[in-house]
C-alpha positions as CSV (number, residue, x, y, z in Angstrom):
1,M,-33.7,-2.3,-15.2
2,S,-32.9,-1.5,-11.6
3,D,-30.0,-3.2,-9.8
4,P,-31.0,-4.0,-6.1
5,A,-27.4,-4.4,-5.0
6,Y,-26.4,-1.1,-6.5
7,E,-29.5,0.6,-5.0
8,A,-28.6,-0.8,-1.5
9,V,-25.0,0.5,-1.8
10,C,-26.2,3.9,-2.9
11,K,-28.8,4.1,-0.1
12,A,-26.0,3.2,2.4
13,R,-23.7,5.8,1.1
14,R,-26.4,8.5,1.3
15,Q,-26.9,7.4,5.0
16,V,-23.2,7.6,5.7
17,D,-23.1,11.1,4.1
18,G,-26.1,12.1,6.2
19,G,-24.3,11.1,9.5
20,N,-26.0,7.7,9.9
21,P,-23.4,5.0,9.5
22,E,-25.3,2.6,11.8
23,G,-28.4,2.9,9.4
24,A,-26.1,2.3,6.5
25,A,-24.7,-0.9,8.0
26,E,-28.3,-2.0,8.7
27,T,-29.3,-1.3,5.2
28,L,-26.5,-3.5,3.9
29,R,-27.1,-6.3,6.3
30,T,-30.8,-6.3,5.4
31,Y,-29.9,-6.6,1.7
32,L,-27.3,-9.3,2.3
33,S,-29.8,-11.4,4.2
34,S,-31.7,-11.9,1.0
35,D,-28.6,-12.0,-1.3
36,P,-25.7,-13.3,0.7
37,D,-23.4,-13.7,-2.4
38,A,-23.6,-10.1,-3.5
39,V,-20.1,-8.8,-3.4
40,S,-20.5,-5.0,-3.8
41,P,-22.8,-4.6,-0.7
42,R,-20.5,-6.8,1.4
43,L,-17.5,-4.8,0.4
44,E,-19.4,-1.6,1.3
45,L,-20.5,-3.0,4.6
46,A,-16.9,-3.9,5.4
47,R,-15.8,-0.3,4.6
48,V,-18.6,1.2,6.8
49,L,-17.7,-1.1,9.7
50,V,-14.0,-0.4,9.5
51,Y,-13.8,3.3,8.7
52,K,-17.2,4.7,9.9
53,L,-18.0,2.6,13.0
54,D,-14.5,1.5,14.1
55,R,-15.6,-2.1,14.2
56,R,-12.6,-3.4,12.5
57,A,-12.9,-7.1,13.4
58,E,-16.4,-7.2,12.0
59,G,-15.2,-5.5,8.8
60,I,-12.4,-8.0,8.3
61,E,-15.0,-10.8,8.8
62,Q,-17.0,-9.4,6.0
63,L,-13.9,-9.4,3.7
64,E,-13.1,-13.0,4.7
65,I,-16.6,-14.1,3.7
66,I,-15.9,-12.7,0.2
67,L,-12.5,-14.2,-0.1
68,T,-13.6,-17.7,1.1
69,A,-16.1,-17.7,-1.7
70,D,-13.7,-16.1,-4.3
71,P,-10.1,-16.1,-3.3
72,D,-9.2,-14.2,-6.5
73,N,-11.5,-11.1,-5.8
74,V,-9.0,-8.4,-6.3
75,D,-11.1,-5.7,-4.6
76,A,-11.5,-7.7,-1.5
77,L,-7.8,-8.5,-1.4
78,K,-6.9,-5.0,-1.7
79,A,-9.3,-4.0,1.1
80,S,-8.1,-6.9,3.3
81,T,-4.4,-6.1,2.9
82,T,-5.0,-2.4,3.5
83,V,-7.1,-3.1,6.7
84,R,-4.8,-5.8,8.2
85,M,-1.3,-4.7,7.1
86,T,-0.6,-2.7,10.4
87,D,-1.6,-5.5,12.7
88,K,1.3,-7.9,13.4
89,K,-1.0,-10.8,14.2
90,Y,-2.2,-11.0,10.6
91,R,1.2,-10.4,9.0
92,H,1.7,-14.0,7.6
93,E,-1.8,-13.9,6.1
94,V,-1.3,-10.5,4.7
95,D,2.0,-11.5,3.2
96,A,0.3,-14.3,1.4
97,D,-2.5,-12.2,0.3
98,Y,-0.1,-9.6,-1.1
99,L,1.8,-12.3,-3.1
100,H,-1.5,-13.5,-4.4
101,L,-2.7,-10.0,-5.3
102,I,0.5,-9.4,-7.3
103,E,0.0,-12.6,-9.2
104,L,-3.4,-11.4,-10.1
105,T,-2.3,-7.9,-11.2
106,P,-1.3,-7.9,-14.9
107,E,2.2,-6.5,-15.4
108,K,0.9,-4.7,-18.6
109,D,-1.1,-2.5,-16.3
110,R,2.1,-0.9,-15.2
111,A,0.8,1.8,-12.9
112,E,-1.4,-0.7,-10.9
113,Y,1.3,-3.3,-10.8
114,A,3.8,-0.7,-9.5
115,K,1.3,0.5,-6.9
116,V,0.7,-3.1,-5.6
117,C,4.5,-3.9,-5.5
118,A,5.3,-0.6,-3.7
119,A,2.5,-1.3,-1.1
120,Y,3.9,-4.7,-0.6
121,A,7.4,-3.2,-0.1
122,V,6.1,-1.0,2.6
123,F,4.6,-3.9,4.4
124,L,7.8,-6.0,4.0
125,R,9.8,-3.1,5.5
126,K,7.5,-2.1,8.4
127,Q,5.8,-5.4,9.4
128,M,8.1,-8.3,8.1
129,V,11.4,-6.4,8.7
130,D,12.5,-8.0,5.5
131,F,14.7,-5.2,4.0
132,P,16.2,-7.2,1.1
133,K,12.8,-8.4,-0.1
134,A,11.4,-4.9,0.4
135,A,14.1,-3.7,-2.0
136,E,13.2,-6.4,-4.5
137,Y,9.6,-5.2,-4.7
138,Y,10.7,-1.5,-4.8
139,E,12.8,-2.4,-7.8
140,K,9.7,-4.0,-9.4
141,A,7.7,-0.8,-8.7
142,V,10.2,1.6,-10.1
143,A,10.7,-0.6,-13.2
144,A,7.0,-0.8,-13.8
145,D,6.4,3.0,-13.3
146,P,9.7,4.8,-13.4
147,G,8.0,8.2,-13.6
148,A,6.4,7.9,-10.1
149,Y,8.8,9.8,-7.9
150,E,7.2,8.4,-4.7
151,Y,8.5,5.0,-5.3
152,H,12.1,6.2,-5.9
153,Q,11.8,8.3,-2.7
154,D,10.5,5.5,-0.5
155,Y,13.2,3.1,-2.0
156,A,15.9,5.7,-1.2
157,V,14.7,5.8,2.5
158,L,15.0,1.9,2.7
159,L,18.5,2.1,1.1
160,L,19.7,4.8,3.4
161,H,18.3,3.7,6.7
162,D,18.1,0.0,6.5
163,L,20.3,-1.4,3.8
164,K,23.0,1.3,4.0
165,D,23.5,1.0,0.3
166,Y,24.6,4.5,-0.5
167,V,25.5,4.1,-4.1
168,K,21.9,2.9,-4.9
169,A,20.5,5.6,-2.6
170,K,22.4,8.2,-4.5
171,R,20.9,6.9,-7.7
172,E,17.4,6.9,-6.4
173,L,17.7,10.4,-4.9
174,E,19.0,11.8,-8.1
175,E,15.9,10.2,-9.8
176,V,13.6,11.9,-7.3
177,L,15.3,15.2,-8.0
178,R,14.9,14.7,-11.7
179,L,11.3,13.9,-11.4
180,K,10.5,16.4,-8.6
181,P,13.2,19.1,-8.5
182,N,11.4,21.1,-5.8
183,S,11.6,18.2,-3.2
184,L,13.2,19.8,-0.2
185,S,13.6,16.5,1.7
186,A,15.2,14.8,-1.3
187,R,17.5,17.7,-1.8
188,K,18.5,17.8,1.9
189,N,19.1,14.0,2.0
190,Y,21.0,14.1,-1.2
191,D,23.3,16.9,-0.1
192,L,24.0,15.2,3.2
193,L,24.7,11.8,1.5
194,M,27.1,13.5,-0.8
195,K,28.9,15.3,2.0
196,T,29.2,12.5,4.3
197,K,29.6,9.3,2.2
198,F,31.2,10.5,-1.2
199,D,34.4,12.3,-2.0
200,E,34.8,15.3,-4.3
201,D,35.1,13.1,-7.3
202,G,31.7,11.4,-6.6
203,N,33.3,8.1,-5.3
204,L,32.2,6.4,-2.2
205,K,34.3,7.1,0.8
206,K,35.7,4.0,2.6
207,K,35.1,5.6,6.0
208,G,32.5,7.8,7.5
209,F,29.1,7.7,9.2
210,L,25.8,8.9,7.9
211,S,24.3,10.4,11.0
212,R,20.7,11.3,10.1
213,F,18.3,11.3,7.1
214,R,14.8,12.5,7.1
215,H,12.0,11.2,4.8
């Protein structure tokens, strides 16, 4: 049995692939005019508006329609936080959406839980400038998925640049190098950290200044 919503999404994607995003948006709007509660076509319309037509505000509006009807829609929450997280005017709304998304993500799905926590940590660092809270969520990410070197690496950057916690930064960089031994940036940062902030016995120096680290 055919699924009209699925068919509308597939047609729209073919139109996008064929270089006709305006036609794709029209296909999805036409379908939604007869089935306004359909989620997948509205999500696809938001994606086309934001990423293919550069009509970000209209795309956000489509996501808000979904979330007004179903505040627990995980796909819409993910899309909404991704689209709005770089715009400071939305930062308090995005903060609330991230917390809600984390509540909805089961901790037993460790990789997904870590991914959401790490994304929230990035948002907290860059948009909310809340470094301690960003550290809290990086801790959650590395605890949930300790084998993902990216979370250790990003956490190390926060510790080095923002929190100046060199002992924890050392630990995180060592973990990056364990997981990804060929990481040139981690090796460079680790060597500089050890040279400038730790003595020959591996103890933190009481004086000194860490001049520059690169991600």
